[in-house]
N, C-alpha and C positions, 0 to 999 in steps of 0.2 A: 285483617280487619276485625275478626273476633277477638284476637289477643288485645287489640287496642281498646275494644269495648270493655273487656274484662279489666284491663288496667285502669280505665276511666272509672268504672264502678268501684274498684278497690280504692282508688285515690279519693273518691267522694264518699266512701263508707256505705255504698249501696249494696245491699244483700239481694242476690238474685235467687228466686225460687223457681224450680222447673218441674214440669209434669211430663213424664214419658208415658204416653198412653197407647203406644203400639207394641203389643207383646212380642212381635216378631222382629223388632228392630233393636237387637242387642247392641249394635254399634252406637245407636242414638242414646241408649240408656247411659252408657259410659260417658258419652259426649255431654249430655245434660248434667250428669253427676259432677263432672269436672268443672263445668261452668258454675254450678251452685257452690261447690266446696271452695273454689277459688275466690269467691266473693263473700264467704261467710253465710251463705244461704243454705238451702236444703233441696234435695231432689226427691221427688215422689214418683211412685209407679202405681197409680190406681189400677186395680184389677177390674172394677166395675164402675159404671157411671155413679152409682150410689156412694162410692168411696170419696167422691169429690167433695161432698158436704163436710165430712170429717177433716179432710185435708185443708179446705179453706178455713174451717174453724181454727185449726192448729196454726195456720199462717197468721190469721187475724190475731190470735192470742199472743203469738210470738212478737208480732210487730207493735201491738198496742198495750199488751199487758192485761187486757180485759178478757174475761172469759165469756165469749158470746153465748155459750150454752146456759149461762146464768142471767143473761140480760132479760129485761122486761120487754115484751113485744111492743112494737111501735107501729102506729098507723102511718104508713109512708106518705099517704096523700095529705094527711093533717099534720104530720110531723110531731105528733103527740103520743105519749104512752097509751096503750090500750088498757082500759079499766074494766 
């Protein structure tokens, strides 16, 4: 079933990004890395919860071409830039 999902992702050009967050699960790290590399994505192994911000920024930048760290802040309720 997983091989079929990977094949579908590949055929549709979907890149899969994975997060291996359990430091004791070495078999899962390789498992996630294989899924990501098979689809053109990337596998991450955050060491702390704080690492997630940087990882998400990197994925966002990769997918959109925009650098979120240089974006102007936005008021999410108003949907307008914060001035």
